[in-house]
C-alpha positions as CSV (number, residue, x, y, z in Angstrom):
1,M,7.8,-5.0,17.9
2,R,8.1,-2.2,15.9
3,C,5.3,-0.6,17.4
4,A,6.8,-0.9,20.7
5,L,9.4,1.4,19.8
6,A,7.3,3.9,18.1
7,L,8.1,7.4,18.8
8,E,6.0,11.2,17.4
9,G,9.2,12.2,15.6
10,E,11.9,12.1,17.8
11,R,9.4,13.1,21.0
12,A,9.0,10.5,23.8
13,L,5.5,10.9,24.7
14,A,6.1,9.6,28.4
15,C,8.8,12.9,28.4
16,G,6.3,14.9,28.5
17,G,6.6,15.3,24.1
18,R,10.1,16.5,25.4
19,R,12.5,16.0,22.9
20,L,15.3,13.0,23.2
21,P,19.1,13.2,23.8
22,P,20.6,13.3,20.6
23,T,22.1,9.9,21.7
24,L,19.5,7.4,23.1
25,S,17.1,9.0,20.2
26,L,19.7,7.6,17.5
27,A,20.2,4.3,19.8
28,L,16.6,3.8,19.4
29,G,16.5,4.9,15.3
30,R,18.9,2.5,14.8
31,T,17.0,-0.6,16.8
32,R,13.8,0.7,14.8
33,A,15.4,0.7,11.7
34,A,16.9,-3.2,12.8
35,I,13.8,-4.3,13.7
36,E,11.7,-3.0,10.3
37,A,14.6,-5.1,8.2
38,A,13.9,-8.2,10.2
39,E,10.1,-7.5,9.7
40,S,10.9,-7.0,5.4
41,S,12.8,-9.5,5.4
42,G,12.0,-12.4,2.8
43,S,13.9,-15.4,4.3
44,V,13.2,-16.6,8.4
45,K,16.9,-17.3,8.6
46,H,17.3,-13.7,7.5
47,A,14.4,-12.3,9.4
48,R,16.1,-14.2,12.5
49,N,20.1,-12.8,11.5
50,A,18.8,-9.5,11.8
51,L,16.9,-9.9,14.6
52,R,20.0,-11.0,16.4
53,G,21.1,-7.6,15.6
54,A,18.4,-5.9,16.9
55,L,18.7,-7.4,19.9
56,R,22.3,-6.3,20.5
57,L,21.0,-2.4,19.8
58,L,18.2,-3.0,22.2
59,D,21.3,-3.9,24.5
60,A,23.2,-0.7,23.4
61,A,20.0,1.0,23.9
62,A,19.5,0.2,27.2
63,R,22.5,1.3,28.5
64,K,22.4,4.5,26.7
65,L,19.3,5.2,28.7
66,R,21.3,4.0,31.7
67,K,23.8,6.6,31.2
68,T,20.7,9.4,30.0
69,E,19.2,8.6,33.6
70,A,22.4,9.1,35.6
71,S,23.4,12.2,33.5
72,H,19.9,13.7,34.8
73,A,19.3,14.4,30.8
74,I,15.6,12.9,31.4
75,D,13.7,12.6,34.2
76,A,12.8,9.1,36.0
77,D,9.2,8.8,34.8
78,C,10.8,9.5,31.7
79,G,13.6,6.8,32.0
80,R,11.2,4.0,33.7
81,A,8.9,4.2,30.5
82,L,11.4,3.9,28.2
83,R,13.3,0.8,30.2
84,G,9.1,-0.8,30.0
85,V,9.2,-0.2,26.3
86,L,12.8,-2.1,25.7
87,R,12.4,-4.8,27.7
88,D,8.8,-5.4,26.0
89,A,10.6,-5.2,22.8
90,R,13.2,-7.5,23.8
91,V,10.3,-10.1,25.2
92,L,8.8,-10.0,21.8
93,A,11.7,-10.4,19.9
94,K,13.2,-13.3,22.2
95,R,9.8,-15.0,21.6
96,Y,10.3,-15.0,18.3
97,L,13.7,-16.3,18.0
98,K,13.0,-19.2,20.6
99,N,9.2,-20.0,18.0
100,R,8.3,-20.3,14.6
101,P,7.1,-17.0,13.2
102,E,4.1,-18.2,13.0
103,T,4.3,-19.6,16.9
104,A,5.1,-16.1,17.4
105,A,3.0,-14.0,15.5
106,R,0.0,-15.5,18.3
107,T,1.7,-15.8,21.3
108,A,3.4,-11.9,20.6
109,V,1.1,-10.0,22.9
110,P,2.8,-6.8,24.7
111,R,1.7,-6.0,28.2
112,G,2.2,-2.4,28.0
113,P,0.9,0.5,25.6
114,Q,1.6,0.5,22.0
115,R,3.2,3.5,21.5
116,I,5.2,5.3,24.2
117,G,3.1,7.6,26.9
118,T,-0.2,6.5,25.2
119,A,-2.7,5.4,27.7
120,D,-3.6,1.9,28.2
């Protein structure tokens, strides 16, 4: 899931390499950090709890994205690409919580590109 939220620094390739607004960049960074904490957790119980927190942060990032789009701080194509990335990360996180970790690892195949703005 971490690779689904990968950015080049704080620039999204889907946004033409432009810098993301600070509030959106911070929300995505917090979400990435929570997912990394879940992945590096020693126990399944701690990983699930951290992943639940990451899901809440994904929702917060989606809200920030909607506000950023409404203020026209990013263009529609960039917003659409970022929404897809957030949606894919959320699907993978929910799949992990529903299944056992070893099952989730086998079935977790993202739909879109692994990095924002890369070709399929």
